C-alpha positions as CSV (number, residue, x, y, z in Angstrom):
1,G,-198.6,-173.4,57.9
2,A,-194.9,-173.2,57.3
3,H,-193.0,-176.5,56.9
4,R,-189.5,-177.5,55.9
5,L,-189.3,-178.6,52.3
6,R,-188.1,-182.1,51.6
7,I,-187.3,-183.8,48.3
8,L,-190.6,-185.1,46.9
9,V,-190.6,-188.9,46.8
10,P,-193.7,-190.1,45.0
11,L,-195.0,-193.6,45.4
12,P,-194.3,-195.5,42.1
13,A,-196.9,-197.1,40.0
14,R,-197.2,-200.8,40.9
15,P,-195.3,-202.8,38.3
16,A,-197.0,-205.7,36.5
17,A,-196.2,-209.3,37.2
18,N,-193.2,-210.8,35.4
19,S,-191.2,-207.6,35.9
20,I,-188.0,-206.8,37.7
21,R,-188.6,-206.1,41.3
22,T,-188.7,-202.4,41.9
23,I,-187.7,-200.6,45.1
24,P,-189.5,-197.3,45.8
25,P,-187.3,-194.7,47.5
26,R,-187.6,-194.3,51.3
27,R,-189.5,-191.3,52.6
28,G,-186.8,-188.7,53.4
29,A,-184.2,-190.8,51.6
30,A,-181.0,-189.2,50.4
31,A,-181.0,-187.9,46.9
32,S,-179.5,-191.0,45.2
33,T,-183.0,-191.9,44.0
34,T,-185.0,-188.6,43.6
35,L,-182.7,-185.8,42.5
36,F,-184.9,-182.6,42.4
37,G,-182.2,-180.7,44.3
38,A,-179.5,-180.8,41.6
39,P,-179.1,-178.8,38.4
40,A,-180.5,-180.4,35.3
41,F,-177.3,-180.6,33.4
42,L,-175.7,-182.5,36.2
43,L,-178.7,-184.8,36.5
44,L,-178.4,-185.5,32.8
45,L,-174.7,-186.1,33.3
46,L,-175.6,-188.6,36.1
47,L,-178.1,-190.4,33.9
48,L,-175.7,-190.6,31.0
49,T,-172.7,-191.7,33.0
50,A,-174.0,-193.7,35.9
51,L,-173.7,-196.9,33.9
52,S,-170.0,-196.3,33.1
53,A,-168.8,-196.5,36.7
54,P,-167.4,-200.0,37.6
55,S,-169.7,-202.1,39.8
56,K,-168.6,-203.1,43.2
57,A,-169.6,-206.2,45.2
58,G,-172.6,-205.6,47.2
59,A,-173.6,-202.4,45.3
60,A,-177.0,-201.1,46.2
61,G,-179.8,-201.7,43.8
62,L,-178.7,-205.2,42.6
63,R,-180.1,-208.0,44.7
64,S,-180.9,-211.6,44.4
65,A,-184.3,-210.6,45.4
66,G,-186.6,-213.0,43.5
67,R,-190.0,-211.8,42.3
68,M,-191.6,-208.6,43.2
69,P,-193.5,-208.4,46.5
70,G,-197.3,-208.6,45.9
71,A,-196.9,-209.7,42.3
72,K,-198.0,-213.2,41.7
73,R,-195.8,-215.0,39.2
74,N,-197.5,-216.8,36.4
75,A,-197.3,-220.5,36.5
76,E,-195.6,-220.3,33.1
77,G,-192.6,-217.9,33.1
78,P,-191.2,-216.2,30.0
79,G,-189.2,-219.2,29.2
80,D,-192.2,-221.6,29.5
81,E,-194.8,-219.8,27.3
82,P,-197.0,-222.0,25.2
83,G,-195.1,-223.0,22.1
84,S,-191.7,-221.9,23.4
85,K,-188.7,-224.1,23.6
86,K,-187.0,-225.1,26.8
87,V,-183.6,-223.4,27.0
88,A,-180.7,-225.7,27.7
89,G,-178.8,-224.9,30.9
90,G,-175.1,-224.3,31.3
91,S,-172.7,-221.5,32.3
92,A,-172.2,-218.4,30.2
93,E,-168.8,-219.8,29.1
94,T,-170.4,-222.9,27.6
95,L,-173.4,-221.2,25.9
96,L,-173.2,-220.3,22.2
97,S,-174.1,-216.8,21.1
98,P,-177.8,-216.1,21.3
99,L,-177.7,-213.7,18.2
100,I,-179.3,-214.9,15.0
101,A,-176.7,-215.9,12.5
102,S,-178.6,-214.5,9.6
103,I,-178.1,-210.9,10.6
104,F,-174.4,-211.4,9.7
105,H,-175.1,-212.8,6.3
106,P,-173.8,-210.5,3.5
107,E,-177.3,-209.8,2.0
108,E,-178.8,-209.0,5.4
109,R,-175.8,-206.9,6.4
110,K,-176.2,-204.9,3.1
111,K,-179.9,-204.3,3.9
112,T,-179.1,-203.1,7.4
113,V,-176.3,-200.8,6.1
114,E,-178.7,-199.3,3.5
115,E,-181.5,-198.8,6.1
116,F,-179.1,-197.0,8.4
117,A,-177.7,-194.8,5.7
118,T,-181.1,-193.7,4.3
119,S,-182.9,-193.3,7.6
120,A,-184.3,-190.1,9.0
121,P,-184.3,-187.8,11.0
122,Y,-180.8,-189.0,11.6
123,H,-179.0,-192.3,11.0
124,H,-180.5,-195.3,12.8
125,A,-181.6,-198.9,12.3
126,V,-183.9,-201.4,13.9
127,I,-183.0,-205.1,13.6
128,A,-185.8,-207.6,14.3
129,P,-185.5,-210.3,15.3
130,F,-181.9,-210.1,16.3
131,A,-181.7,-213.0,18.8
132,Q,-183.1,-216.5,19.2
133,E,-186.5,-216.1,20.8
134,D,-186.1,-218.9,23.4
135,R,-182.7,-217.4,24.5
136,L,-184.1,-213.9,24.8
137,R,-187.1,-215.2,26.8
138,A,-184.6,-216.8,29.1
139,V,-182.8,-213.5,29.5
140,H,-186.1,-211.9,30.4
141,D,-186.8,-214.6,32.9
142,E,-183.4,-214.3,34.6
143,L,-183.8,-210.5,34.9
144,V,-187.2,-210.9,36.5
145,Q,-186.0,-213.5,39.0
146,N,-182.7,-212.0,40.0
147,L,-182.4,-208.2,39.6
148,T,-183.8,-205.3,41.6
149,A,-184.3,-201.9,40.0
150,N,-184.3,-198.6,41.9
151,L,-186.3,-195.5,41.1
152,K,-184.3,-192.5,39.7
153,E,-186.2,-189.3,39.1
154,S,-185.3,-185.7,38.3
155,D,-186.7,-182.9,36.1
156,L,-185.4,-184.9,33.1
157,F,-186.4,-188.5,33.8
158,K,-188.3,-191.0,35.8
159,V,-187.0,-194.6,35.4
160,Y,-186.2,-197.7,37.4
161,Q,-182.6,-198.9,36.8
162,T,-180.5,-201.8,37.8
163,C,-176.8,-201.4,38.6
164,D,-174.1,-201.7,35.9
165,L,-174.2,-205.0,34.0
166,A,-170.9,-204.4,32.4
167,N,-168.7,-205.9,35.1
168,L,-171.2,-208.4,36.5
169,G,-169.3,-211.7,37.0
170,R,-166.0,-210.2,36.0
171,N,-163.0,-209.7,38.3
172,G,-164.8,-211.0,41.3
173,V,-167.8,-208.6,40.9
174,M,-171.0,-210.3,42.1
175,E,-170.0,-213.7,40.8
176,E,-172.6,-215.5,42.7
177,L,-175.4,-213.4,41.2
178,A,-173.8,-213.7,37.7
179,A,-173.9,-217.5,38.0
180,K,-177.7,-217.3,38.2
181,M,-177.9,-215.4,34.9
182,P,-175.9,-217.3,32.3
183,Q,-178.2,-216.3,29.5
184,L,-177.9,-212.6,30.3
185,I,-174.1,-212.8,30.5
186,S,-174.0,-214.7,27.2
187,L,-176.1,-211.9,25.6
188,R,-173.9,-209.2,27.0
189,D,-170.7,-210.9,25.8
190,A,-172.2,-211.5,22.3
191,I,-173.1,-207.8,22.0
192,Y,-169.6,-206.8,22.8
193,S,-167.9,-209.6,20.9
194,P,-165.5,-208.7,18.1
195,E,-167.9,-210.1,15.5
196,F,-170.8,-207.9,16.6
197,K,-168.7,-204.8,17.1
198,S,-167.4,-205.3,13.6
199,F,-171.0,-205.5,12.4
200,V,-171.8,-202.3,14.3
201,Q,-168.9,-200.5,12.7
202,E,-169.9,-201.6,9.2
203,V,-173.5,-200.6,9.7
204,T,-173.0,-197.2,11.4
205,G,-169.7,-196.1,9.9
206,C,-168.7,-195.0,13.4
207,G,-165.0,-195.9,13.1
208,E,-162.8,-197.4,15.7
209,L,-164.5,-198.9,18.8
210,S,-162.9,-199.7,22.1
211,D,-163.3,-202.7,24.3
212,Q,-165.3,-200.8,26.9
213,V,-168.5,-202.5,28.0
214,D,-171.3,-200.1,29.1
215,C,-174.9,-201.4,29.8
216,A,-177.7,-201.8,32.3
217,T,-181.3,-202.8,32.5
218,N,-184.0,-200.0,32.4
219,L,-187.5,-200.5,33.6
220,H,-190.1,-197.9,32.6
221,T,-193.3,-198.6,34.5
222,Q,-196.5,-196.7,34.1
223,G,-195.8,-193.0,34.2
224,C,-192.0,-193.3,33.6
225,H,-190.4,-191.2,30.9
226,L,-187.1,-189.7,29.7
227,L,-187.1,-186.2,28.1
228,C,-185.2,-185.1,25.0
229,H,-181.4,-185.3,25.0
230,D,-178.6,-186.5,22.7
231,D,-176.7,-189.1,24.8
232,V,-173.4,-187.2,24.2
233,I,-171.0,-187.7,27.1
234,G,-167.5,-189.0,27.2
235,T,-166.4,-191.3,24.4
236,R,-169.8,-192.7,23.4
237,K,-170.1,-193.5,19.7
238,V,-173.1,-195.8,19.2
239,S,-176.2,-196.2,21.4
240,Y,-178.3,-199.4,21.4
241,I,-181.5,-200.5,23.1
242,I,-182.5,-204.2,23.3
243,Y,-186.3,-204.4,24.0
244,L,-187.5,-207.1,26.5
245,T,-191.2,-206.2,26.6
246,S,-193.8,-208.9,26.7
247,P,-193.0,-211.5,24.0
248,D,-196.7,-212.8,23.9
249,K,-198.7,-209.5,24.0
250,P,-197.1,-207.2,21.4
251,W,-196.6,-203.6,22.5
252,T,-199.0,-201.2,20.8
253,R,-199.0,-197.4,20.1
254,E,-201.6,-196.9,22.9
255,D,-199.1,-198.3,25.4
256,G,-196.8,-195.3,25.0
257,G,-193.2,-195.8,25.8
258,A,-192.0,-195.2,22.2
259,L,-188.5,-194.2,21.4
260,Q,-189.0,-190.7,19.9
261,L,-186.4,-189.3,17.4
262,Y,-186.1,-185.5,16.7
263,A,-184.9,-183.7,13.6
264,S,-182.6,-180.7,14.0
265,V,-184.0,-177.4,12.9
266,T,-180.6,-175.7,13.2
267,P,-177.3,-177.3,14.3
268,G,-177.7,-178.3,17.9
269,T,-181.4,-177.4,18.1
270,P,-184.0,-180.2,17.9
271,A,-187.5,-179.6,16.5
272,T,-190.2,-179.1,19.1
273,F,-191.8,-182.5,18.4
274,P,-190.4,-185.8,17.3
275,S,-190.6,-186.8,13.6
276,K,-190.3,-190.5,14.1
277,I,-191.3,-193.1,16.8
278,L,-190.0,-196.6,17.3
279,L,-192.2,-199.0,19.4
280,P,-190.3,-201.1,22.0
281,I,-191.1,-204.5,20.4
282,F,-189.7,-207.7,22.0
283,N,-186.6,-209.0,20.3
284,T,-185.7,-205.9,18.5
285,I,-182.5,-203.8,18.8
286,A,-182.3,-200.1,17.9
287,L,-179.0,-198.6,16.9
288,F,-178.0,-195.0,16.3
289,N,-174.8,-192.9,16.2
290,V,-174.2,-190.6,19.2
291,E,-173.6,-187.2,17.7
292,P,-173.4,-183.9,19.5
293,G,-176.5,-181.7,18.7
294,V,-177.9,-184.4,16.3
295,S,-179.0,-187.6,18.0
296,F,-181.9,-186.1,20.0
297,H,-184.3,-188.6,21.3
298,S,-186.6,-189.3,24.2
299,V,-188.7,-192.1,25.8
300,E,-192.4,-191.3,25.7
301,E,-194.3,-191.8,28.9
302,V,-195.5,-195.4,29.5
303,Y,-199.3,-195.7,29.7
304,S,-199.5,-199.5,29.8
305,E,-199.7,-201.4,33.1
306,R,-197.1,-203.7,31.5
307,P,-193.5,-202.6,32.1
308,R,-191.2,-201.4,29.3
309,M,-188.1,-203.4,30.0
310,S,-184.9,-202.9,28.0
311,I,-181.1,-203.3,28.1
312,Q,-179.6,-199.9,27.3
313,G,-175.9,-199.5,26.4
314,W,-173.2,-197.8,24.4
315,F,-170.2,-198.7,22.3
316,H,-167.3,-196.4,23.0
317,G,-164.5,-195.0,20.8
318,P,-162.0,-192.2,20.5
319,P,-163.2,-188.8,21.8
320,S,-165.2,-186.5,19.5
321,P,-163.6,-183.3,18.2
322,A,-163.7,-180.6,20.8
323,N,-165.4,-178.1,18.5
324,T,-168.6,-180.3,18.3
325,K,-169.1,-180.8,22.0
326,S,-170.6,-177.3,22.5
327,M,-173.7,-178.6,20.8
328,A,-174.2,-181.5,23.2
329,T,-177.2,-181.3,25.5
330,V,-175.2,-181.2,28.7
331,N,-173.1,-178.3,27.5
332,Q,-176.1,-176.4,26.2
333,L,-177.8,-176.7,29.6
334,I,-174.7,-175.3,31.2
335,A,-174.5,-172.5,28.6
336,G,-178.2,-171.7,29.1
337,T,-178.9,-171.0,25.4
338,A,-182.7,-171.6,25.4
339,N,-184.1,-168.2,24.6
340,A,-182.8,-164.6,24.6
341,A,-183.8,-162.8,27.7
342,V,-187.1,-161.1,27.3
343,P,-186.8,-157.4,28.4
344,F,-188.9,-156.1,31.2
345,V,-191.8,-153.8,30.4
346,D,-191.8,-150.7,32.6
347,I,-194.7,-150.3,35.1
348,P,-195.5,-146.5,35.2
349,A,-196.1,-144.9,38.5
350,A,-195.2,-148.0,40.4
351,L,-192.9,-146.1,42.8
352,V,-195.3,-144.7,45.3
353,E,-195.0,-143.5,48.9
354,Q,-195.6,-146.1,51.6
355,G,-199.1,-146.2,52.9
356,A,-202.5,-147.7,52.3
357,L,-203.7,-148.6,48.9
358,S,-205.8,-145.8,47.4
359,A,-209.5,-146.1,46.7
360,S,-208.6,-146.1,43.0
361,D,-206.2,-149.0,43.5
362,L,-208.8,-151.0,45.4
363,K,-211.3,-150.5,42.7
364,V,-209.0,-151.8,40.0
365,L,-207.8,-154.7,42.1
366,G,-211.3,-155.6,43.3
367,E,-212.2,-156.4,39.7
368,F,-210.2,-159.7,39.9
369,V,-208.5,-160.1,43.3
370,N,-210.2,-161.9,46.3
371,P,-211.2,-159.1,48.7
372,A,-209.5,-161.0,51.5
373,Y,-206.1,-160.1,50.0
374,L,-207.0,-156.4,49.9
375,R,-207.7,-156.0,53.7
376,A,-204.9,-154.4,55.7
377,D,-204.9,-157.1,58.4
378,G,-204.5,-159.9,55.9
379,I,-201.8,-158.0,54.0
380,G,-199.8,-157.5,57.1
381,K,-199.8,-161.2,58.0
382,I,-198.8,-162.1,54.5
383,R,-195.9,-159.6,54.5
384,E,-194.7,-160.9,57.8
385,K,-194.5,-164.4,56.5
386,F,-192.9,-163.3,53.2
387,E,-190.2,-161.3,55.0
388,E,-189.4,-164.3,57.1
389,E,-189.3,-166.9,54.4
390,S,-188.9,-165.0,51.0
391,C,-191.9,-167.0,49.6
392,V,-195.6,-167.3,50.2
393,E,-198.5,-169.1,48.7
394,L,-201.9,-167.3,48.3
395,R,-204.8,-169.7,47.8
396,D,-208.1,-168.6,46.3
397,F,-206.4,-165.5,45.0
398,L,-208.8,-164.6,42.2
399,R,-212.3,-163.3,43.0
400,K,-214.7,-166.2,43.1
401,D,-216.7,-165.4,40.0
402,V,-213.4,-165.0,38.0
403,A,-212.0,-168.2,39.4
404,L,-215.1,-170.2,38.5
405,E,-215.2,-168.9,35.0
406,L,-211.5,-169.6,34.5
407,G,-211.8,-173.1,35.9
408,R,-214.8,-173.8,33.6
409,R,-212.8,-172.7,30.5
410,C,-209.7,-174.6,31.4
411,T,-211.7,-177.8,32.1
412,S,-213.7,-177.5,28.9
413,A,-210.5,-177.1,26.9
414,D,-209.0,-180.2,28.4
415,R,-212.2,-182.2,27.8
416,R,-212.4,-181.0,24.2
417,D,-208.7,-181.9,23.6
418,K,-209.1,-185.3,25.3
419,L,-206.1,-184.6,27.6
420,G,-205.1,-186.3,30.8
421,R,-206.6,-189.2,32.6
422,A,-204.1,-191.7,31.2
423,R,-204.9,-191.0,27.5
424,L,-202.1,-190.9,25.0
425,P,-202.1,-187.3,23.6
426,D,-201.7,-185.9,20.1
427,D,-198.6,-183.6,20.3
428,Q,-200.4,-181.0,18.1
429,V,-203.4,-180.7,20.4
430,G,-204.2,-177.2,21.6
431,I,-202.0,-175.5,19.0
432,G,-203.6,-172.8,16.9
433,S,-203.7,-169.1,16.1
434,K,-203.8,-168.2,19.7
435,W,-201.6,-170.9,21.3
436,Q,-198.1,-171.6,20.1
437,A,-195.6,-174.3,21.1
438,V,-192.4,-173.3,22.7
439,G,-189.2,-175.3,22.6
440,P,-186.5,-176.5,22.1
441,P,-187.5,-179.8,23.8
442,H,-184.1,-180.5,25.4
443,M,-184.8,-177.5,27.6
444,Q,-188.6,-176.9,27.5
445,R,-191.9,-177.6,25.8
446,Y,-195.2,-176.0,26.5
447,L,-197.8,-173.8,24.9
448,T,-197.8,-170.0,25.3
449,F,-200.7,-167.7,24.5
450,A,-199.8,-165.5,21.6
451,E,-202.4,-162.7,21.8
452,T,-200.8,-160.4,24.4
453,K,-202.5,-157.3,25.9
454,E,-201.1,-154.1,27.2
455,P,-201.3,-153.4,30.9
456,E,-205.0,-152.9,31.8
457,V,-206.9,-151.5,34.7
458,G,-210.5,-151.8,33.5
459,A,-213.2,-154.3,34.2
460,L,-212.6,-157.9,33.2
461,D,-214.3,-159.2,30.1
462,L,-215.9,-162.5,31.1
463,K,-218.3,-162.9,28.1
464,T,-216.7,-162.0,24.8
465,S,-214.4,-165.1,24.5
466,Q,-214.6,-168.6,25.7
467,D,-210.9,-169.3,25.4
468,A,-209.1,-169.9,28.7
469,G,-206.1,-168.0,27.3
470,D,-208.1,-164.8,26.7
471,L,-209.2,-164.7,30.3
472,L,-205.7,-165.6,31.6
473,E,-204.2,-162.8,29.5
474,E,-206.9,-160.4,30.8
475,V,-205.7,-161.2,34.3
476,R,-202.0,-161.0,33.3
477,A,-202.5,-157.5,31.8
478,R,-203.8,-156.4,35.2
479,M,-201.0,-158.1,37.0
480,R,-198.6,-155.7,35.1
481,S,-200.5,-152.6,36.2
482,A,-199.3,-150.0,38.6
483,P,-202.1,-150.9,41.2
484,F,-201.0,-154.5,41.2
485,A,-197.3,-153.4,41.6
486,R,-198.4,-151.4,44.6
487,L,-200.2,-154.5,46.0
488,L,-197.1,-156.6,45.6
489,A,-195.1,-153.9,47.5
490,K,-197.6,-154.2,50.4
491,L,-197.5,-158.0,50.4
492,T,-193.8,-158.4,50.1
493,S,-192.0,-155.2,51.2
494,V,-190.4,-155.3,47.7
495,T,-190.9,-152.4,45.3
496,V,-191.0,-153.3,41.6
497,D,-191.0,-151.2,38.5
498,G,-191.1,-153.6,35.6
499,A,-192.6,-156.9,34.6
500,R,-192.2,-159.7,32.0
501,G,-194.0,-163.0,31.6
502,E,-196.4,-165.1,29.7
503,V,-199.5,-167.3,29.9
504,R,-198.6,-170.9,29.7
505,R,-200.3,-174.3,29.3
506,F,-198.6,-177.5,30.2
507,R,-200.5,-180.4,28.6
508,P,-200.5,-183.7,30.3
509,G,-198.2,-186.3,28.7
510,L,-196.3,-183.6,26.7
511,D,-195.1,-180.5,28.4
512,Y,-192.4,-179.4,30.9
513,T,-189.4,-177.1,31.5
514,V,-185.9,-178.2,32.5
515,A,-183.6,-176.4,34.9
516,H,-180.7,-174.9,33.1
517,Y,-178.5,-171.8,33.3
518,G,-180.8,-170.0,30.9
519,T,-183.4,-170.0,33.8
520,M,-181.0,-168.8,36.4
521,A,-181.7,-165.4,38.0
522,A,-179.0,-162.9,37.1
523,G,-180.0,-160.8,40.1
524,K,-182.8,-160.4,42.6
525,S,-186.3,-160.6,41.2
526,L,-189.8,-161.3,42.3
527,N,-191.4,-164.3,40.7
528,A,-195.2,-164.5,40.7
529,V,-197.0,-167.5,39.3
530,L,-200.8,-167.8,39.3
531,C,-201.7,-171.4,38.7
532,E,-204.9,-173.1,37.6
533,V,-205.5,-176.9,37.5
534,D,-208.6,-179.0,37.5
535,E,-209.7,-179.7,41.0
536,A,-213.5,-179.7,40.4
537,E,-215.8,-182.6,40.9
538,D,-216.4,-184.4,37.7
539,G,-219.8,-184.5,36.1
540,E,-221.9,-186.9,34.1
541,E,-219.7,-186.9,31.0
542,E,-216.7,-188.3,32.9
543,S,-218.9,-190.8,34.6
544,T,-220.2,-192.1,31.3
545,A,-216.6,-192.5,30.0
546,G,-215.5,-194.3,33.2
547,M,-213.1,-191.6,34.2
548,R,-214.9,-189.9,37.0
549,M,-212.8,-188.4,39.7
550,T,-213.9,-186.6,42.9
551,A,-212.5,-183.2,43.8
552,E,-210.5,-184.8,46.6
553,E,-209.0,-187.4,44.3
554,K,-207.8,-184.6,42.0
555,R,-206.3,-182.5,44.8
556,D,-204.5,-185.6,46.1
557,R,-203.2,-186.5,42.7
558,W,-201.7,-183.0,42.2
559,A,-200.4,-182.8,45.8
560,G,-198.8,-186.2,45.7
561,G,-196.3,-185.3,43.0
562,E,-196.6,-188.5,41.1
563,I,-198.1,-186.8,38.1
564,G,-195.6,-183.8,38.2
565,G,-196.8,-180.3,37.4
566,F,-195.1,-178.8,40.4
567,E,-192.5,-176.0,40.2
568,C,-189.1,-176.4,41.7
569,Y,-186.5,-173.7,42.6
570,I,-183.0,-175.1,43.0
571,E,-179.5,-173.7,43.4
572,A,-177.1,-173.6,40.5
573,E,-174.0,-175.6,41.0
574,E,-171.0,-173.3,41.4
575,D,-168.6,-175.9,39.8
576,C,-170.0,-176.8,36.4
577,A,-167.3,-179.4,36.0
578,A,-168.6,-181.5,39.0
579,E,-168.3,-185.2,38.5
580,A,-171.5,-187.1,38.0
581,S,-170.6,-189.4,41.0
582,D,-170.6,-186.3,43.2
583,V,-174.1,-185.5,42.1
584,Y,-175.2,-189.1,42.6
585,R,-173.9,-189.2,46.2
586,M,-175.1,-185.7,47.1
587,D,-175.3,-184.6,50.7
588,P,-177.7,-186.9,52.7
589,E,-178.6,-183.9,54.9
590,D,-179.5,-181.7,52.0
591,D,-183.2,-180.8,51.9
592,G,-183.3,-180.7,48.1
593,P,-185.1,-177.8,46.5
594,L,-185.0,-174.4,48.0
595,V,-188.7,-174.0,47.3
596,Q,-191.2,-176.5,45.7
597,T,-194.8,-175.4,45.0
598,I,-197.4,-178.0,44.0
599,A,-199.9,-177.2,41.3
600,R,-203.1,-175.9,43.0
601,S,-206.2,-174.3,41.5
602,N,-206.5,-170.5,41.8
603,T,-203.2,-170.1,43.8
604,L,-200.6,-167.3,43.5
605,S,-197.1,-168.2,44.5
606,L,-194.7,-165.3,45.3
607,V,-191.0,-166.2,45.5
608,L,-188.1,-163.7,45.9
609,L,-185.3,-165.0,43.8
610,D,-181.7,-164.4,44.5
611,Q,-178.8,-164.7,42.0
612,G,-177.9,-168.2,41.1
613,V,-181.4,-169.8,41.5
614,M,-182.8,-171.9,38.7
615,R,-186.4,-173.2,38.3
616,F,-188.4,-175.8,36.4
617,V,-191.9,-177.1,36.0
618,K,-191.8,-180.9,36.3
619,Y,-193.2,-182.9,33.3
620,V,-197.0,-183.2,33.6
621,G,-197.8,-186.9,33.5
622,G,-200.5,-188.3,31.3
623,A,-202.5,-189.4,34.4
624,A,-203.0,-185.8,35.5
625,P,-206.7,-184.6,35.6
626,G,-205.9,-182.0,33.0
627,S,-203.4,-179.3,32.0
628,R,-201.4,-177.0,34.3
629,W,-202.4,-173.5,33.2
630,D,-200.5,-170.5,34.7
631,I,-199.5,-166.9,34.4
632,A,-195.8,-166.7,35.0
633,N,-194.5,-163.2,35.7
634,D,-191.1,-161.9,36.8
635,Y,-190.9,-158.5,38.3
636,R,-187.9,-156.2,38.2
637,I,-187.0,-155.0,41.7
638,V,-186.0,-151.3,42.2
639,P,-182.2,-151.3,42.8
640,G,-181.3,-151.5,46.4
641,D,-184.9,-152.2,47.5
642,S,-184.5,-155.8,48.5
643,D,-180.9,-155.7,49.8
644,D,-180.4,-157.1,53.2
645,D,-179.5,-154.5,55.8
646,E,-176.6,-155.1,58.2
647,E,-178.8,-156.5,60.9
648,G,-180.8,-158.7,58.5
649,E,-184.1,-157.2,59.7
650,G,-187.2,-155.8,58.1
651,E,-186.6,-156.9,54.5
652,A,-186.9,-160.1,52.5
653,G,-183.5,-161.4,51.6
654,G,-184.5,-163.8,48.8
655,V,-184.5,-167.5,48.2
656,A,-180.7,-167.9,47.8
657,K,-178.5,-171.0,47.5
658,E,-176.6,-170.1,50.7
659,D,-179.8,-170.1,52.7
660,E,-180.0,-173.9,52.9
661,E,-181.9,-174.1,56.2
662,E,-184.5,-171.5,55.0
663,G,-186.0,-173.6,52.1
664,K,-189.7,-173.4,53.1
665,S,-193.0,-173.0,51.3
């Protein structure tokens, strides 16, 4: 039945022992933790600027909380590992710099400068080791014992983050807490010391740096990720990441969580896939210049049960030239420059007199549509719901034999490609002559089926090909036919005369779309998405591999939202220049997305879009049972057909940003 939409707040993966305590968001919490109701460019602005705001005493998310609830602390902490040295106590003021002196020696400096200058896909360097191991173990220990991290999630990221470390212990800010973490304070002060800043300037050639301190601790637990962006905001010049993963069990490729670097195919446009990865190895620091439209990077999803802990920060300097800022990720999301608009293809004879579907229509539709959706009584109930809410979800939409064949093909493809079920994917998997990757990755990445068909009204071919894409395209061709347009008119009271769309595959651990102004509806349109995901009971093959899941477990996993794959419709912000702090606070009474549809097998979602509505498909996590497959169609509405009349009766008005109390699914 109908229900009011709330921001989806998934339960986080349970962090491993010896990790910062993590606080899951409250059910129904305000959007300071889970931000699916805000435009992507503002969420990126939030992520990139949240650390810059001065901390205040008693700020939420930073507690002297001790170890995590339910996580037994090892008898030997990070500072007491076998073979490690005890760290001398003392205040931050009395401790010497924890940085290794050799990194400043002329020969080592020269090597680092050369590495940075000759690196690709853009200038970067990794220094390892860069600090005394016993001191960095002590920093790890202090973080685990004293800090709390809060979950932040949007279409762009999922990460646990502490409050700002920049002002910790300064000017009366949380001095009591700072006194418990002298090793952390000593490391922070060493990183921003004149000596190390001079070293950074020499290595990167970044020019003048200010005294601004800007850093926090990030905790990527299993399933956490950060999608492609360039870090450009404000006066940032150099980005750095200090890795504090387990010092005794080295991070491996299979653990995920790599820092991924992207080459630029054209100015401001990153390649679809990363060209270099850097593992988050304990006691390493990664450095790169922050350059608009150049420094594209992402954090791969974490597959390990061990947390990927790091201190992330920036060095700041004079503002960049204004003529380069247009290439920055944030500004590109505002401009909406992903792809040129695909024109609508006319649907001949779609404009028909009102009345029952003809016998010819029913014959064409009966080839693939569930007969329940072709009966007059069922159509009437659906139309009534759609007119009230401007959206409706039709489960078991395809005829049973078509749905079973489609499900079999999709499941077989995922099994062949070894996708999902917490397996690290190959980013080229599934790409071939029929399936092509779509980018750019700071806005979207998924596979689209390349062999398109003309609108079709004949019988479905269920035997010639075994490719899921072929069958999906067969269905899509019929969804652009005149009989289907007439069915849509009966279901929605909206008359359409044109369609555009594609067959898509969102591979677990790889694919997503991001909400940006390029996805914003320019006017009213009808969005129809037919989704297919794996919800079938696993067979013997999965049992042998130790990955068997029941149908109920799969449905719960998709419905829970933890693995993503759902589609969100959100309102575009009228003021593009809104401050990140405004987004961070948000309205606690806001219900978040206008509409949010979870990924369900054989389900057609119909949403009437009004001007100013954007949408995205949340990153599909590696723990998903398989890919999200869909047919995504937009239909052009006959001018004047969906306009609200003066009384607001009898017609669907559209999911619009002003209809805040009508966000239902």
